[in-house]
N, CA, C, O and the ligand as a Tripos MOL2 file, in Angstrom:
@<TRIPOS>MOLECULE
protein
  261   259    66     0     0
PROTEIN
NO_CHARGES

@<TRIPOS>ATOM
      1 N          14.1300   -3.7140   54.8120 N.3       1 MET1
      2 CA         12.7630   -3.7180   55.3240 C.3       1 MET1
      3 C          12.6310   -4.7530   56.4490 C.2       1 MET1
      4 O          13.1060   -5.8840   56.3470 O.2       1 MET1
      5 N          12.0100   -4.3440   57.4520 N.am      2 GLN2
      6 CA         11.9110   -5.2280   58.6070 C.3       2 GLN2
      7 C          10.4660   -5.3790   59.0530 C.2       2 GLN2
      8 O           9.7360   -4.4060   59.2460 O.2       2 GLN2
      9 N          10.0990   -6.5960   59.2010 N.am      3 GLU3
     10 CA          8.7190   -6.8260   59.6610 C.3       3 GLU3
     11 C           8.7420   -7.3280   61.0910 C.2       3 GLU3
     12 O           9.1670   -8.4490   61.3700 O.2       3 GLU3
     13 N           8.3030   -6.5260   61.9380 N.am      4 THR4
     14 CA          8.3560   -6.9060   63.3560 C.3       4 THR4
     15 C           6.9630   -7.0610   63.9470 C.2       4 THR4
     16 O           6.7680   -7.0640   65.1630 O.2       4 THR4
     17 N           6.0540   -7.1820   63.0860 N.am      5 ALA5
     18 CA          4.6860   -7.2810   63.5970 C.3       5 ALA5
     19 C           4.4740   -8.6050   64.3210 C.2       5 ALA5
     20 O           4.7640   -9.6760   63.7880 O.2       5 ALA5
     21 N           3.9820   -8.5130   65.5000 N.am      6 LEU6
     22 CA          3.6670   -9.7330   66.2420 C.3       6 LEU6
     23 C           2.2260  -10.1120   65.9390 C.2       6 LEU6
     24 O           1.2710   -9.4060   66.2630 O.2       6 LEU6
     25 N           2.1330  -11.2350   65.3170 N.am      7 LYS7
     26 CA          0.7700  -11.6320   64.9750 C.3       7 LYS7
     27 C           0.1810  -12.4960   66.0730 C.2       7 LYS7
     28 O           0.7330  -13.5240   66.4650 O.2       7 LYS7
     29 N          -0.9050  -12.0560   66.5270 N.am      8 GLY8
     30 CA         -1.5800  -12.8370   67.5580 C.3       8 GLY8
     31 C          -3.0300  -12.9940   67.1890 C.2       8 GLY8
     32 O          -3.5780  -12.2610   66.3650 O.2       8 GLY8
     33 N          -3.6150  -13.9450   67.8060 N.am      9 ARG9
     34 CA         -5.0270  -14.1530   67.5010 C.3       9 ARG9
     35 C          -5.8680  -13.1470   68.2780 C.2       9 ARG9
     36 O          -5.7310  -12.9950   69.4910 O.2       9 ARG9
     37 N          -6.6760  -12.5190   67.5980 N.am     10 LYS10
     38 CA         -7.5380  -11.5600   68.2660 C.3      10 LYS10
     39 C          -8.6550  -12.2970   68.9920 C.2      10 LYS10
     40 O          -9.3410  -13.1560   68.4390 O.2      10 LYS10
     41 N          -8.7960  -11.9310   70.2150 N.am     11 PHE11
     42 CA         -9.8610  -12.5820   70.9710 C.3      11 PHE11
     43 C         -11.1010  -11.7100   70.8630 C.2      11 PHE11
     44 O         -11.2580  -10.7230   71.5820 O.2      11 PHE11
     45 N         -11.9390  -12.0850   69.9860 N.am     12 THR12
     46 CA        -13.0930  -11.2350   69.7300 C.3      12 THR12
     47 C         -14.2630  -11.5240   70.6670 C.2      12 THR12
     48 O         -15.2590  -10.8020   70.6990 O.2      12 THR12
     49 N         -14.1050  -12.5960   71.4190 N.am     13 GLY13
     50 CA        -15.1840  -12.9050   72.3520 C.3      13 GLY13
     51 C         -16.4230  -13.4340   71.6620 C.2      13 GLY13
     52 O         -17.5370  -13.3430   72.1790 O.2      13 GLY13
     53 N         -16.2050  -13.9820   70.4930 N.am     14 SER14
     54 CA        -17.3640  -14.5090   69.7820 C.3      14 SER14
     55 C         -17.4460  -16.0300   69.9480 C.2      14 SER14
     56 O         -17.7660  -16.7600   69.0100 O.2      14 SER14
     57 N         -17.1550  -16.4690   71.1350 N.am     15 ALA15
     58 CA        -17.2060  -17.9020   71.3910 C.3      15 ALA15
     59 C         -18.6270  -18.4060   71.1900 C.2      15 ALA15
     60 O         -19.6030  -17.8100   71.6470 O.2      15 ALA15
     61 N         -18.6940  -19.5020   70.5050 N.am     16 ARG16
     62 CA        -20.0400  -20.0260   70.2530 C.3      16 ARG16
     63 C         -20.5900  -20.6990   71.4980 C.2      16 ARG16
     64 O         -19.8470  -21.2990   72.2740 O.2      16 ARG16
     65 N         -21.8610  -20.5960   71.6750 N.am     17 PRO17
     66 CA        -22.4810  -21.2980   72.7960 C.3      17 PRO17
     67 C         -22.3720  -22.8020   72.5840 C.2      17 PRO17
     68 O         -22.2720  -23.2610   71.4460 O.2      17 PRO17
     69 N         -22.3900  -23.5590   73.6460 N.am     18 PRO18
     70 CA        -22.2960  -25.0080   73.5140 C.3      18 PRO18
     71 C         -23.4320  -25.5540   72.6700 C.2      18 PRO18
     72 O         -24.5580  -25.0580   72.6920 O.2      18 PRO18
     73 N         -23.0980  -26.5790   71.9380 N.am     19 LYS19
     74 CA        -24.1150  -27.1480   71.0630 C.3      19 LYS19
     75 C         -25.2410  -27.7550   71.8910 C.2      19 LYS19
     76 O         -25.0270  -28.5770   72.7820 O.2      19 LYS19
     77 N         -26.3980  -27.3290   71.5700 N.am     20 THR20
     78 CA        -27.5340  -27.8550   72.3120 C.3      20 THR20
     79 C         -28.5010  -28.5320   71.3670 C.2      20 THR20
     80 O         -28.5530  -28.2330   70.1740 O.2      20 THR20
     81 N         -29.2390  -29.4210   71.9130 N.am     21 TYR21
     82 CA        -30.2650  -30.0820   71.1290 C.3      21 TYR21
     83 C         -31.5830  -29.4660   71.5660 C.2      21 TYR21
     84 O         -31.6270  -28.6460   72.4840 O.2      21 TYR21
     85 N         -32.6120  -29.8530   70.9240 N.am     22 SER22
     86 CA        -33.8630  -29.1910   71.2420 C.3      22 SER22
     87 C         -34.1790  -29.3140   72.7320 C.2      22 SER22
     88 O         -33.9130  -30.3330   73.3690 O.2      22 SER22
     89 N         -34.7290  -28.2850   73.2350 N.am     23 THR23
     90 CA        -34.9930  -28.2660   74.6700 C.3      23 THR23
     91 C         -36.2410  -29.0630   75.0120 C.2      23 THR23
     92 O         -37.0860  -29.3480   74.1640 O.2      23 THR23
     93 N         -36.3150  -29.3930   76.2260 N.am     24 SER24
     94 CA        -37.4580  -30.1050   76.7780 C.3      24 SER24
     95 C         -37.8620  -31.3030   75.9400 C.2      24 SER24
     96 O         -39.0300  -31.4720   75.5890 O.2      24 SER24
     97 N         -36.8830  -32.1220   75.6300 N.am     25 ARG25
     98 CA        -37.2050  -33.3800   74.9730 C.3      25 ARG25
     99 C         -37.4410  -34.4180   76.0540 C.2      25 ARG25
    100 O         -36.9220  -34.3300   77.1660 O.2      25 ARG25
    101 N         -38.2190  -35.3730   75.6950 N.am     26 THR26
    102 CA        -38.4300  -36.4590   76.6450 C.3      26 THR26
    103 C         -37.9380  -37.7530   76.0260 C.2      26 THR26
    104 O         -37.6270  -37.8280   74.8370 O.2      26 THR26
    105 N         -37.8790  -38.7460   76.8570 N.am     27 CYS27
    106 CA        -37.4040  -40.0480   76.4170 C.3      27 CYS27
    107 C         -38.2360  -40.5280   75.2310 C.2      27 CYS27
    108 O         -39.4450  -40.3050   75.1780 O.2      27 CYS27
    109 N         -37.5820  -41.1830   74.2900 N.am     28 ALA28
    110 CA        -38.2720  -41.6460   73.0900 C.3      28 ALA28
    111 C         -39.2360  -42.7850   73.3930 C.2      28 ALA28
    112 O         -40.0940  -43.1250   72.5780 O.2      28 ALA28
    113 N         -39.0860  -43.3550   74.5470 N.am     29 SER29
    114 CA        -40.0150  -44.4110   74.9230 C.3      29 SER29
    115 C         -41.3750  -43.7930   75.2220 C.2      29 SER29
    116 O         -41.4630  -42.8020   75.9470 O.2      29 SER29
    117 N         -42.4130  -44.3620   74.6770 N.am     30 LYS30
    118 CA        -43.7280  -43.7460   74.8380 C.3      30 LYS30
    119 C         -44.2750  -43.8570   76.2460 C.2      30 LYS30
    120 O         -45.1820  -43.1210   76.6340 O.2      30 LYS30
    121 N         -43.7340  -44.7500   76.9790 N.am     31 VAL31
    122 CA        -44.2330  -44.9170   78.3440 C.3      31 VAL31
    123 C         -43.3620  -44.1830   79.3430 C.2      31 VAL31
    124 O         -43.4970  -44.3460   80.5550 O.2      31 VAL31
    125 N         -42.4740  -43.3760   78.8090 N.am     32 CYS32
    126 CA        -41.5450  -42.7110   79.7150 C.3      32 CYS32
    127 C         -41.5790  -41.2100   79.4750 C.2      32 CYS32
    128 O         -41.5380  -40.7470   78.3350 O.2      32 CYS32
    129 N         -41.6520  -40.4780   80.5410 N.am     33 ASP33
    130 CA        -41.6890  -39.0170   80.4320 C.3      33 ASP33
    131 C         -40.4300  -38.3700   80.9740 C.2      33 ASP33
    132 O         -40.4030  -37.1830   81.2990 O.2      33 ASP33
    133 N         -39.4340  -39.1470   81.0590 N.am     34 THR34
    134 CA        -38.1960  -38.6000   81.6030 C.3      34 THR34
    135 C         -37.6430  -37.5310   80.6770 C.2      34 THR34
    136 O         -37.4490  -37.7520   79.4820 O.2      34 THR34
    137 N         -37.4030  -36.4050   81.2450 N.am     35 ARG35
    138 CA        -36.8650  -35.3230   80.4260 C.3      35 ARG35
    139 C         -35.3910  -35.5260   80.1910 C.2      35 ARG35
    140 O         -34.6400  -35.9190   81.0840 O.2      35 ARG35
    141 N         -35.0020  -35.2510   78.9770 N.am     36 LEU36
    142 CA        -33.5940  -35.3970   78.6400 C.3      36 LEU36
    143 C         -32.9260  -34.0380   78.6880 C.2      36 LEU36
    144 O         -33.5390  -33.0010   78.4330 O.2      36 LEU36
    145 N         -31.6950  -34.0780   79.0120 N.am     37 SER37
    146 CA        -30.9320  -32.8390   79.0340 C.3      37 SER37
    147 C         -30.7720  -32.3250   77.6150 C.2      37 SER37
    148 O         -30.6510  -33.1010   76.6670 O.2      37 SER37
    149 N         -30.7730  -31.0400   77.4840 N.am     38 GLN38
    150 CA        -30.6070  -30.4980   76.1310 C.3      38 GLN38
    151 C         -29.1810  -30.7090   75.6380 C.2      38 GLN38
    152 O         -28.8760  -30.5000   74.4640 O.2      38 GLN38
    153 N         -28.3390  -31.1150   76.5290 N.am     39 TYR39
    154 CA        -26.9630  -31.4140   76.1190 C.3      39 TYR39
    155 C         -26.7920  -32.8990   75.8680 C.2      39 TYR39
    156 O         -25.7140  -33.3640   75.4980 O.2      39 TYR39
    157 N         -27.8540  -33.6220   76.0730 N.am     40 ASN40
    158 CA        -27.8030  -35.0590   75.8850 C.3      40 ASN40
    159 C         -28.3350  -35.3810   74.5030 C.2      40 ASN40
    160 O         -29.4940  -35.1040   74.1940 O.2      40 ASN40
    161 N         -27.5020  -35.9570   73.6880 N.am     41 LYS41
    162 CA        -27.9300  -36.2000   72.3140 C.3      41 LYS41
    163 C         -28.6400  -37.5240   72.1460 C.2      41 LYS41
    164 O         -29.0530  -37.8750   71.0410 O.2      41 LYS41
    165 N         -28.7820  -38.2460   73.2140 N.am     42 ARG42
    166 CA        -29.4430  -39.5320   73.0850 C.3      42 ARG42
    167 C         -30.9540  -39.3570   73.0260 C.2      42 ARG42
    168 O         -31.4990  -38.3470   73.4720 O.2      42 ARG42
    169 N         -31.6010  -40.3400   72.4780 N.am     43 GLU43
    170 CA        -33.0530  -40.2350   72.3500 C.3      43 GLU43
    171 C         -33.7640  -40.7810   73.5680 C.2      43 GLU43
    172 O         -34.9070  -40.4280   73.8590 O.2      43 GLU43
    173 N         -33.0720  -41.6350   74.2600 N.am     44 TYR44
    174 CA        -33.7090  -42.2740   75.4010 C.3      44 TYR44
    175 C         -33.0700  -41.8220   76.7020 C.2      44 TYR44
    176 O         -31.9280  -41.3630   76.7420 O.2      44 TYR44
    177 N         -33.8250  -41.9640   77.7260 N.am     45 CYS45
    178 CA        -33.2520  -41.6680   79.0170 C.3      45 CYS45
    179 C         -32.3090  -42.7990   79.3970 C.2      45 CYS45
    180 O         -32.1530  -43.7810   78.6710 O.2      45 CYS45
    181 N         -31.7100  -42.6340   80.5140 N.am     46 PHE46
    182 CA        -30.7150  -43.6230   80.9100 C.3      46 PHE46
    183 C         -31.3470  -45.0030   81.0500 C.2      46 PHE46
    184 O         -30.7150  -46.0180   80.7560 O.2      46 PHE46
    185 N         -32.5680  -45.0300   81.4920 N.am     47 THR47
    186 CA        -33.2220  -46.3110   81.7230 C.3      47 THR47
    187 C         -33.5610  -47.0280   80.4240 C.2      47 THR47
    188 O         -33.4770  -48.2540   80.3410 O.2      47 THR47
    189 N         -33.9410  -46.2680   79.4250 N.am     48 HIS48
    190 CA        -34.3840  -46.8880   78.1840 C.3      48 HIS48
    191 C         -33.3540  -46.8340   77.0750 C.2      48 HIS48
    192 O         -33.6590  -47.1180   75.9170 O.2      48 HIS48
    193 N         -32.1680  -46.4770   77.4230 N.am     49 ALA49
    194 CA        -31.1250  -46.4530   76.4110 C.3      49 ALA49
    195 C         -30.9660  -47.8410   75.8120 C.2      49 ALA49
    196 O         -30.9410  -48.8380   76.5340 O.2      49 ALA49
    197 N         -30.8610  -47.9020   74.5010 N.am     50 PRO50
    198 CA        -30.7670  -49.1940   73.8360 C.3      50 PRO50
    199 C         -29.5480  -50.0060   74.2460 C.2      50 PRO50
    200 O         -29.5150  -51.2270   74.0920 O.2      50 PRO50
    201 N         -28.5750  -49.3240   74.7550 N.am     51 THR51
    202 CA        -27.3780  -50.0630   75.1480 C.3      51 THR51
    203 C         -27.7090  -51.0460   76.2620 C.2      51 THR51
    204 O         -28.3280  -50.6890   77.2640 O.2      51 THR51
    205 N         -27.3010  -52.2400   76.0760 N.am     52 LYS52
    206 CA        -27.5840  -53.2570   77.0800 C.3      52 LYS52
    207 C         -26.4820  -53.2570   78.1250 C.2      52 LYS52
    208 O         -25.2940  -53.4020   77.8340 O.2      52 LYS52
    209 N         -26.9270  -53.0910   79.3150 N.am     53 TYR53
    210 CA        -25.9450  -53.1780   80.3800 C.3      53 TYR53
    211 C         -26.0580  -54.5600   81.0100 C.2      53 TYR53
    212 O         -27.1570  -55.0690   81.2340 O.2      53 TYR53
    213 N         -24.9590  -55.1280   81.2790 N.am     54 PRO54
    214 CA        -25.0090  -56.4550   81.8950 C.3      54 PRO54
    215 C         -25.6370  -56.3980   83.2680 C.2      54 PRO54
    216 O         -25.3030  -55.5480   84.0930 O.2      54 PRO54
    217 N         -26.5280  -57.2970   83.4900 N.am     55 ARG55
    218 CA        -27.1820  -57.3360   84.7920 C.3      55 ARG55
    219 C         -26.8300  -58.6330   85.4710 C.2      55 ARG55
    220 O         -27.2540  -59.7100   85.0520 O.2      55 ARG55
    221 N         -26.0960  -58.5260   86.4600 N.am     56 LEU56
    222 CA        -25.6920  -59.7520   87.1410 C.3      56 LEU56
    223 C         -26.5690  -60.0020   88.3530 C.2      56 LEU56
    224 O         -26.7290  -61.1430   88.7880 O.2      56 LEU56
    225 N         -27.1190  -58.9670   88.8800 N.am     57 ARG57
    226 CA        -28.0340  -59.0620   90.0120 C.3      57 ARG57
    227 C         -27.4740  -59.8990   91.1490 C.2      57 ARG57
    228 O         -28.2220  -60.4520   91.9550 O.2      57 ARG57
    229 N         -26.2320  -59.9820   91.2010 N.am     58 GLY58
    230 CA        -25.6110  -60.6430   92.3360 C.3      58 GLY58
    231 C         -25.8450  -62.1380   92.3790 C.2      58 GLY58
    232 O         -25.6520  -62.7900   93.4050 O.2      58 GLY58
    233 N         -26.2610  -62.6600   91.2560 N.am     59 ARG59
    234 CA        -26.5070  -64.1010   91.2680 C.3      59 ARG59
    235 C         -25.1810  -64.8420   91.2480 C.2      59 ARG59
    236 O         -24.2580  -64.5210   90.4990 O.2      59 ARG59
    237 N         -25.1360  -65.7980   92.0660 N.am     60 ILE60
    238 CA        -23.8850  -66.5720   92.1010 C.3      60 ILE60
    239 C         -24.1330  -67.9180   91.4140 C.2      60 ILE60
    240 O         -24.9420  -68.7390   91.8470 O.2      60 ILE60
    241 N         -23.4260  -68.0850   90.3730 N.am     61 VAL61
    242 CA        -23.5630  -69.3460   89.6500 C.3      61 VAL61
    243 C         -22.5300  -70.3290   90.1830 C.2      61 VAL61
    244 O         -21.3170  -70.1280   90.1090 O.2      61 VAL61
    245 N         -23.0700  -71.3650   90.7050 N.am     62 LYS62
    246 CA        -22.1410  -72.3480   91.2670 C.3      62 LYS62
    247 C         -21.6040  -73.2540   90.1610 C.2      62 LYS62
    248 O         -22.3450  -73.8420   89.3730 O.2      62 LYS62
    249 N         -20.3540  -73.3280   90.1480 N.am     63 ALA63
    250 CA        -19.7310  -74.2000   89.1700 C.3      63 ALA63
    251 C         -19.6720  -75.6070   89.7520 C.2      63 ALA63
    252 O         -18.8820  -75.9070   90.6480 O.2      63 ALA63
    253 N         -20.5320  -76.4510   89.2110 N.am     64 GLU64
    254 CA        -20.5260  -77.8050   89.7360 C.3      64 GLU64
    255 C         -19.6590  -78.7030   88.8830 C.2      64 GLU64
    256 O         -19.7540  -78.7140   87.6550 O.2      64 GLU64
    257 N         -18.8730  -79.3980   89.5110 N.am     65 ALA65
    258 CA        -17.9700  -80.2410   88.7380 C.3      65 ALA65
    259 C         -18.7310  -81.4790   88.3650 C.2      65 ALA65
    260 O         -18.1870  -82.3620   87.7020 O.2      65 ALA65
    261 ZN        -37.1150  -43.4880   79.3420 Zn       66 ZN66
@<TRIPOS>BOND
     1     1     2 1
     2     2     3 1
     3     3     4 2
     4     3     5 am
     5     5     6 1
     6     6     7 1
     7     7     8 2
     8     7     9 am
     9     9    10 1
    10    10    11 1
    11    11    12 2
    12    11    13 am
    13    13    14 1
    14    14    15 1
    15    15    16 2
    16    15    17 am
    17    17    18 1
    18    18    19 1
    19    19    20 2
    20    19    21 am
    21    21    22 1
    22    22    23 1
    23    23    24 2
    24    23    25 am
    25    25    26 1
    26    26    27 1
    27    27    28 2
    28    27    29 am
    29    29    30 1
    30    30    31 1
    31    31    32 2
    32    31    33 am
    33    33    34 1
    34    34    35 1
    35    35    36 2
    36    35    37 am
    37    37    38 1
    38    38    39 1
    39    39    40 2
    40    39    41 am
    41    41    42 1
    42    42    43 1
    43    43    44 2
    44    43    45 am
    45    45    46 1
    46    46    47 1
    47    47    48 2
    48    47    49 am
    49    49    50 1
    50    50    51 1
    51    51    52 2
    52    51    53 am
    53    53    54 1
    54    54    55 1
    55    55    56 2
    56    55    57 am
    57    57    58 1
    58    58    59 1
    59    59    60 2
    60    59    61 am
    61    61    62 1
    62    62    63 1
    63    63    64 2
    64    63    65 am
    65    65    66 1
    66    66    67 1
    67    67    68 2
    68    67    69 am
    69    69    70 1
    70    70    71 1
    71    71    72 2
    72    71    73 am
    73    73    74 1
    74    74    75 1
    75    75    76 2
    76    75    77 am
    77    77    78 1
    78    78    79 1
    79    79    80 2
    80    79    81 am
    81    81    82 1
    82    82    83 1
    83    83    84 2
    84    83    85 am
    85    85    86 1
    86    86    87 1
    87    87    88 2
    88    87    89 am
    89    89    90 1
    90    90    91 1
    91    91    92 2
    92    91    93 am
    93    93    94 1
    94    94    95 1
    95    95    96 2
    96    95    97 am
    97    97    98 1
    98    98    99 1
    99    99   100 2
   100    99   101 am
   101   101   102 1
   102   102   103 1
   103   103   104 2
   104   103   105 am
   105   105   106 1
   106   106   107 1
   107   107   108 2
   108   107   109 am
   109   109   110 1
   110   110   111 1
   111   111   112 2
   112   111   113 am
   113   113   114 1
   114   114   115 1
   115   115   116 2
   116   115   117 am
   117   117   118 1
   118   118   119 1
   119   119   120 2
   120   119   121 am
   121   121   122 1
   122   122   123 1
   123   123   124 2
   124   123   125 am
   125   125   126 1
   126   126   127 1
   127   127   128 2
   128   127   129 am
   129   129   130 1
   130   130   131 1
   131   131   132 2
   132   131   133 am
   133   133   134 1
   134   134   135 1
   135   135   136 2
   136   135   137 am
   137   137   138 1
   138   138   139 1
   139   139   140 2
   140   139   141 am
   141   141   142 1
   142   142   143 1
   143   143   144 2
   144   143   145 am
   145   145   146 1
   146   146   147 1
   147   147   148 2
   148   147   149 am
   149   149   150 1
   150   150   151 1
   151   151   152 2
   152   151   153 am
   153   153   154 1
   154   154   155 1
   155   155   156 2
   156   155   157 am
   157   157   158 1
   158   158   159 1
   159   159   160 2
   160   159   161 am
   161   161   162 1
   162   162   163 1
   163   163   164 2
   164   163   165 am
   165   165   166 1
   166   166   167 1
   167   167   168 2
   168   167   169 am
   169   169   170 1
   170   170   171 1
   171   171   172 2
   172   171   173 am
   173   173   174 1
   174   174   175 1
   175   175   176 2
   176   175   177 am
   177   177   178 1
   178   178   179 1
   179   179   180 2
   180   179   181 am
   181   181   182 1
   182   182   183 1
   183   183   184 2
   184   183   185 am
   185   185   186 1
   186   186   187 1
   187   187   188 2
   188   187   189 am
   189   189   190 1
   190   190   191 1
   191   191   192 2
   192   191   193 am
   193   193   194 1
   194   194   195 1
   195   195   196 2
   196   195   197 am
   197   197   198 1
   198   198   199 1
   199   199   200 2
   200   199   201 am
   201   201   202 1
   202   202   203 1
   203   203   204 2
   204   203   205 am
   205   205   206 1
   206   206   207 1
   207   207   208 2
   208   207   209 am
   209   209   210 1
   210   210   211 1
   211   211   212 2
   212   211   213 am
   213   213   214 1
   214   214   215 1
   215   215   216 2
   216   215   217 am
   217   217   218 1
   218   218   219 1
   219   219   220 2
   220   219   221 am
   221   221   222 1
   222   222   223 1
   223   223   224 2
   224   223   225 am
   225   225   226 1
   226   226   227 1
   227   227   228 2
   228   227   229 am
   229   229   230 1
   230   230   231 1
   231   231   232 2
   232   231   233 am
   233   233   234 1
   234   234   235 1
   235   235   236 2
   236   235   237 am
   237   237   238 1
   238   238   239 1
   239   239   240 2
   240   239   241 am
   241   241   242 1
   242   242   243 1
   243   243   244 2
   244   243   245 am
   245   245   246 1
   246   246   247 1
   247   247   248 2
   248   247   249 am
   249   249   250 1
   250   250   251 1
   251   251   252 2
   252   251   253 am
   253   253   254 1
   254   254   255 1
   255   255   256 2
   256   255   257 am
   257   257   258 1
   258   258   259 1
   259   259   260 2
@<TRIPOS>SUBSTRUCTURE
     1 MET1         2 RESIDUE 1 A MET
     2 GLN2         6 RESIDUE 1 A GLN
     3 GLU3        10 RESIDUE 1 A GLU
     4 THR4        14 RESIDUE 1 A THR
     5 ALA5        18 RESIDUE 1 A ALA
     6 LEU6        22 RESIDUE 1 A LEU
     7 LYS7        26 RESIDUE 1 A LYS
     8 GLY8        30 RESIDUE 1 A GLY
     9 ARG9        34 RESIDUE 1 A ARG
    10 LYS10       38 RESIDUE 1 A LYS
    11 PHE11       42 RESIDUE 1 A PHE
    12 THR12       46 RESIDUE 1 A THR
    13 GLY13       50 RESIDUE 1 A GLY
    14 SER14       54 RESIDUE 1 A SER
    15 ALA15       58 RESIDUE 1 A ALA
    16 ARG16       62 RESIDUE 1 A ARG
    17 PRO17       66 RESIDUE 1 A PRO
    18 PRO18       70 RESIDUE 1 A PRO
    19 LYS19       74 RESIDUE 1 A LYS
    20 THR20       78 RESIDUE 1 A THR
    21 TYR21       82 RESIDUE 1 A TYR
    22 SER22       86 RESIDUE 1 A SER
    23 THR23       90 RESIDUE 1 A THR
    24 SER24       94 RESIDUE 1 A SER
    25 ARG25       98 RESIDUE 1 A ARG
    26 THR26      102 RESIDUE 1 A THR
    27 CYS27      106 RESIDUE 1 A CYS
    28 ALA28      110 RESIDUE 1 A ALA
    29 SER29      114 RESIDUE 1 A SER
    30 LYS30      118 RESIDUE 1 A LYS
    31 VAL31      122 RESIDUE 1 A VAL
    32 CYS32      126 RESIDUE 1 A CYS
    33 ASP33      130 RESIDUE 1 A ASP
    34 THR34      134 RESIDUE 1 A THR
    35 ARG35      138 RESIDUE 1 A ARG
    36 LEU36      142 RESIDUE 1 A LEU
    37 SER37      146 RESIDUE 1 A SER
    38 GLN38      150 RESIDUE 1 A GLN
    39 TYR39      154 RESIDUE 1 A TYR
    40 ASN40      158 RESIDUE 1 A ASN
    41 LYS41      162 RESIDUE 1 A LYS
    42 ARG42      166 RESIDUE 1 A ARG
    43 GLU43      170 RESIDUE 1 A GLU
    44 TYR44      174 RESIDUE 1 A TYR
    45 CYS45      178 RESIDUE 1 A CYS
    46 PHE46      182 RESIDUE 1 A PHE
    47 THR47      186 RESIDUE 1 A THR
    48 HIS48      190 RESIDUE 1 A HIS
    49 ALA49      194 RESIDUE 1 A ALA
    50 PRO50      198 RESIDUE 1 A PRO
    51 THR51      202 RESIDUE 1 A THR
    52 LYS52      206 RESIDUE 1 A LYS
    53 TYR53      210 RESIDUE 1 A TYR
    54 PRO54      214 RESIDUE 1 A PRO
    55 ARG55      218 RESIDUE 1 A ARG
    56 LEU56      222 RESIDUE 1 A LEU
    57 ARG57      226 RESIDUE 1 A ARG
    58 GLY58      230 RESIDUE 1 A GLY
    59 ARG59      234 RESIDUE 1 A ARG
    60 ILE60      238 RESIDUE 1 A ILE
    61 VAL61      242 RESIDUE 1 A VAL
    62 LYS62      246 RESIDUE 1 A LYS
    63 ALA63      250 RESIDUE 1 A ALA
    64 GLU64      254 RESIDUE 1 A GLU
    65 ALA65      258 RESIDUE 1 A ALA
    66 ZN66       261 GROUP 0 **** ****
């Protein structure tokens, strides 16, 4: 008995759509109406994201001896 069946994955074309979050969400900040992308899982817009970004503002701290 010989099994020569080539097993391949059937491409059924049932690819799932990309995961989306609820549409037309806005920034969680109450004073902000920035719309968030439905692909963006964050609650805040870029400006109000809780992550603290270092702000150097170009200040030059002089090291005084
Ligand atoms: Zn915001």
